[in-house]
Legacy VTK file of the C-alpha trace (Angstrom):
# vtk DataFile Version 3.0
C-alpha trace
ASCII
DATASET POLYDATA
POINTS 336 float
105.358 49.815 102.974
101.706 48.627 102.794
100.791 46.419 99.860
98.919 47.750 96.830
95.248 48.207 97.702
91.964 47.674 95.889
89.790 50.816 95.730
87.802 51.459 98.897
84.051 50.899 98.701
81.846 53.584 100.286
85.070 55.478 101.185
83.300 58.290 103.114
81.667 55.977 105.642
83.158 56.732 109.119
84.650 53.654 110.775
85.900 52.965 114.279
88.322 50.061 114.184
87.666 48.516 117.584
90.401 45.903 117.516
93.946 46.177 116.248
97.400 45.732 117.723
100.678 47.648 117.714
103.773 45.554 118.157
107.436 45.068 117.546
108.225 41.340 117.598
111.970 40.919 117.887
114.058 37.873 117.163
114.229 35.474 120.086
115.939 32.079 120.286
113.399 29.282 119.923
110.484 31.619 119.081
108.562 30.708 115.902
107.538 34.269 115.027
109.797 36.053 112.591
110.833 39.586 113.559
108.231 42.143 112.545
107.293 45.736 113.225
103.763 47.181 113.229
103.908 50.342 115.250
102.316 53.790 115.002
103.873 54.743 111.670
103.157 51.371 110.020
99.555 51.421 111.164
98.970 54.948 109.857
100.542 54.024 106.522
98.255 50.970 106.363
95.158 53.042 107.050
96.095 55.748 104.547
96.825 53.205 101.822
93.435 51.497 102.348
91.417 54.559 101.416
88.876 53.853 104.192
87.843 56.590 106.620
89.044 55.298 110.019
88.166 57.987 112.550
89.197 56.258 115.796
90.716 52.989 116.876
90.783 50.739 119.919
94.259 49.276 120.496
94.115 45.847 122.151
96.824 44.177 124.187
99.355 41.961 122.366
101.902 41.137 125.109
104.026 44.082 124.068
106.372 46.477 125.912
105.923 45.043 129.391
108.070 46.606 132.044
111.314 44.775 132.705
111.287 45.581 136.402
108.966 46.015 139.313
106.214 43.831 140.768
105.339 41.072 138.218
101.626 41.829 138.364
102.294 45.431 137.322
104.652 44.784 134.437
101.740 44.625 131.934
101.108 48.288 132.664
104.064 48.980 130.339
101.872 48.086 127.361
99.190 50.552 128.393
101.909 53.247 128.783
103.198 52.406 125.308
99.758 52.537 123.714
98.928 55.764 125.546
102.039 57.322 124.081
100.829 56.478 120.574
97.398 57.875 121.440
98.965 61.103 122.724
100.901 61.537 119.480
97.772 60.873 117.429
95.644 63.255 119.541
97.845 66.212 118.460
96.378 65.981 114.949
99.853 66.242 113.507
99.720 62.679 112.132
96.414 62.845 110.302
92.726 62.546 111.144
92.713 58.994 112.525
92.800 58.934 116.305
94.942 55.841 116.949
94.555 54.018 120.309
91.842 56.486 121.267
90.755 53.738 123.631
92.952 51.031 125.089
92.196 47.439 126.112
95.155 46.386 128.261
95.768 43.208 130.167
95.880 42.114 133.799
95.739 38.814 135.610
92.181 38.405 136.769
93.123 35.341 138.844
94.610 37.803 141.346
90.946 38.081 142.473
90.341 41.340 144.435
94.098 42.043 144.200
93.672 42.867 140.477
92.060 46.168 141.560
95.455 47.782 142.234
96.671 46.691 138.816
93.620 48.122 137.093
93.913 51.371 139.002
97.523 51.658 137.845
96.508 51.123 134.215
93.858 53.804 134.552
96.299 56.225 136.272
98.570 55.902 133.252
96.008 56.312 130.496
92.980 58.036 132.036
89.745 57.782 130.096
91.554 55.990 127.267
91.852 52.861 129.382
88.523 51.059 128.997
89.141 47.461 130.020
91.316 44.374 129.693
91.745 41.111 127.898
93.816 38.236 129.213
94.758 34.906 127.601
91.800 32.566 127.512
91.782 30.898 124.063
92.646 27.200 124.194
93.173 24.609 121.444
94.592 21.153 121.940
96.512 21.706 118.683
98.268 24.844 119.990
98.297 28.272 118.343
100.839 30.113 116.240
103.509 27.489 116.806
103.139 27.436 120.569
101.413 24.905 122.799
98.523 26.310 124.807
98.704 26.398 128.573
96.311 23.581 129.675
94.987 25.816 132.427
93.314 27.977 129.781
90.915 25.173 128.790
88.600 26.055 131.705
89.993 29.427 132.806
86.704 31.261 132.104
84.999 29.093 134.726
87.721 29.349 137.366
86.573 30.985 140.629
89.662 33.196 140.790
89.062 34.511 137.251
85.422 35.153 138.053
86.356 37.039 141.219
88.720 39.228 139.223
86.057 39.868 136.607
83.775 41.131 139.338
86.375 43.775 140.166
86.276 44.921 136.519
82.518 45.340 136.742
82.797 47.340 139.989
85.289 49.672 138.300
82.958 50.087 135.302
85.510 48.534 132.934
84.808 46.017 130.195
86.155 42.543 129.548
87.295 41.469 126.081
87.351 37.698 125.700
88.842 35.635 122.934
87.975 31.988 123.207
87.317 29.074 120.899
83.716 27.846 120.324
84.429 24.929 122.605
84.732 27.422 125.517
81.599 29.437 124.767
79.578 27.521 127.344
81.893 28.872 130.025
81.427 32.420 128.693
77.627 32.049 128.822
77.914 31.043 132.495
80.252 33.998 133.199
77.783 36.424 131.581
74.985 35.028 133.777
77.165 35.153 136.904
78.161 38.850 136.444
75.310 40.422 134.458
76.540 43.899 135.304
79.872 43.228 133.459
80.163 44.411 129.847
81.711 41.478 127.903
82.979 41.758 124.357
83.512 38.495 122.503
86.390 38.864 120.102
86.764 37.239 116.673
83.201 35.887 116.514
84.088 33.248 119.189
86.338 31.381 116.790
84.944 28.026 115.577
87.664 25.418 116.230
89.156 24.017 113.021
92.513 22.643 114.176
93.716 19.285 115.520
90.818 16.879 116.041
88.473 19.456 114.496
90.379 19.763 111.205
87.926 17.538 109.316
84.801 18.509 111.286
84.107 21.974 109.916
80.345 21.515 109.533
80.019 20.109 113.048
82.081 22.964 114.470
79.963 25.561 112.703
76.707 23.980 113.929
77.928 23.892 117.517
79.257 27.473 117.264
75.968 28.695 115.682
73.882 27.243 118.532
76.199 28.589 121.237
76.325 32.082 119.660
72.532 32.186 119.622
72.470 31.222 123.311
75.199 33.738 124.220
73.329 36.515 122.445
70.435 36.110 124.896
72.706 37.761 127.482
72.258 41.522 127.007
75.610 42.341 128.610
77.519 40.592 125.821
78.644 42.234 122.523
80.444 40.597 119.596
83.316 41.615 117.347
82.993 40.548 113.709
86.484 39.798 112.508
89.539 37.752 113.329
88.538 35.294 110.624
91.603 35.995 108.488
94.370 35.061 110.885
96.212 31.757 110.491
96.567 30.070 113.878
98.289 27.001 112.457
101.613 28.783 111.828
103.771 31.545 113.218
102.361 35.062 112.998
103.664 36.809 109.885
104.629 33.586 108.139
101.780 33.638 105.579
100.176 36.453 103.580
97.518 35.252 101.185
96.468 38.567 99.631
92.854 37.542 98.817
90.489 40.019 97.200
87.526 41.345 99.152
85.028 39.349 97.095
86.765 36.146 98.187
86.934 37.186 101.817
83.306 38.228 101.857
82.186 34.815 100.521
84.269 33.000 103.106
83.299 35.160 106.085
79.629 35.854 105.350
78.166 32.721 107.006
79.777 33.525 110.365
79.187 37.273 110.175
75.554 36.975 109.097
74.784 34.395 111.783
76.393 36.587 114.470
74.488 39.690 113.379
71.236 37.711 113.260
71.858 36.598 116.855
73.163 39.810 118.365
71.651 42.471 116.085
73.691 45.374 114.627
73.360 47.355 117.893
75.501 44.755 119.674
77.906 43.825 116.894
80.971 45.643 115.484
83.336 44.974 112.611
87.021 44.708 113.596
90.196 44.540 111.513
92.268 42.439 113.886
95.380 43.755 112.131
98.096 42.733 111.731
97.167 39.053 112.416
94.409 39.128 109.751
96.965 40.233 107.174
97.422 36.478 106.716
94.307 36.527 104.486
94.102 39.959 102.920
95.080 43.588 103.106
93.564 46.131 105.493
91.599 47.720 102.644
90.324 44.360 101.359
89.244 43.421 104.919
87.050 46.542 105.219
85.761 46.099 101.681
84.766 42.586 102.523
82.781 43.821 105.538
81.132 46.459 103.355
80.132 43.795 100.874
78.641 41.647 103.593
76.745 44.612 105.087
75.414 45.877 101.734
71.840 44.789 102.426
71.540 46.460 105.838
69.972 49.864 106.386
72.171 52.913 106.749
71.468 53.072 110.478
72.370 49.403 110.873
75.575 49.932 108.927
76.419 52.861 111.161
76.082 50.605 114.216
78.193 47.854 112.666
80.955 50.160 111.497
81.133 52.625 114.419
78.045 53.001 116.608
78.346 49.831 118.699
82.059 50.327 119.179
81.448 53.951 120.228
78.903 52.933 122.839
80.926 50.042 124.273
84.248 51.928 124.442
82.703 55.340 125.099
83.928 57.222 122.106
82.244 60.483 121.157
81.330 60.621 117.472
LINES 1 337
336 0 1 2 3 4 5 6 7 8 9 10 11 12 13 14 15 16 17 18 19 20 21 22 23 24 25 26 27 28 29 30 31 32 33 34 35 36 37 38 39 40 41 42 43 44 45 46 47 48 49 50 51 52 53 54 55 56 57 58 59 60 61 62 63 64 65 66 67 68 69 70 71 72 73 74 75 76 77 78 79 80 81 82 83 84 85 86 87 88 89 90 91 92 93 94 95 96 97 98 99 100 101 102 103 104 105 106 107 108 109 110 111 112 113 114 115 116 117 118 119 120 121 122 123 124 125 126 127 128 129 130 131 132 133 134 135 136 137 138 139 140 141 142 143 144 145 146 147 148 149 150 151 152 153 154 155 156 157 158 159 160 161 162 163 164 165 166 167 168 169 170 171 172 173 174 175 176 177 178 179 180 181 182 183 184 185 186 187 188 189 190 191 192 193 194 195 196 197 198 199 200 201 202 203 204 205 206 207 208 209 210 211 212 213 214 215 216 217 218 219 220 221 222 223 224 225 226 227 228 229 230 231 232 233 234 235 236 237 238 239 240 241 242 243 244 245 246 247 248 249 250 251 252 253 254 255 256 257 258 259 260 261 262 263 264 265 266 267 268 269 270 271 272 273 274 275 276 277 278 279 280 281 282 283 284 285 286 287 288 289 290 291 292 293 294 295 296 297 298 299 300 301 302 303 304 305 306 307 308 309 310 311 312 313 314 315 316 317 318 319 320 321 322 323 324 325 326 327 328 329 330 331 332 333 334 335
């Protein structure tokens, strides 16, 4: 069951959560992650316990429920089928007012170049208008993440000609590209945005400032570099930014730590990054995200949204509406 929650601030404000996951991580020999379940029922319980008014959500790929058989490049379609099933259940209205997985960000291998078109068409055939784009692995840290070493090819994947060719296919199909990368890779993302200006790009998790490995004692330097790069990236009108993902702990296995911080604490910690990102992009190109369940490492779902509401307290009502639902609705084409 969800943890005890602090009372929701501004509980009637409608929110689109544009970034969460559904997963069932099972025990596997040699895997650092402990078994854990966060599926449709667990997510709905989490939302209800929070007291916040979540109207719609965007479910983002998490390497879940891939097909066991068939062509390797099409096995990721299994996750879209799984998420579409949750969306279909939610759309009946029998499970409450929140429309879970109302939009889906799946995954596909963009390095297939033009060949990724067939994969994307298969995703879309399975989920229709719910399927809005993809995200594939791009984040790279020398220190590794979540107990795993990073594939060294990811260091420069955003600049690889094959990846760029696949991203062009996304743009032609009017689909968006979610990207999670570390701040050390943001230069590549700037170049990608310039190369394909017709592609809608969504930067996840504020473009995470690197704090691990050689960066562990260089927090101020990392923030300064990140700040400059975010300002540069924001000059590209085809790029949007998700404000969240700051509560996950990448130094240990997912689910290993749960800090349980209050929203006041989270707001103080996250405000410098959130405020800098909003200043660069503006509320009309920025959206708050829960990134649950990874961000459970820092605080509850309710505390996460309360922290965002504390940070946004000084913005106008129209700006708040953009940050909490308007931007997400426009990017992922959700009627509100």
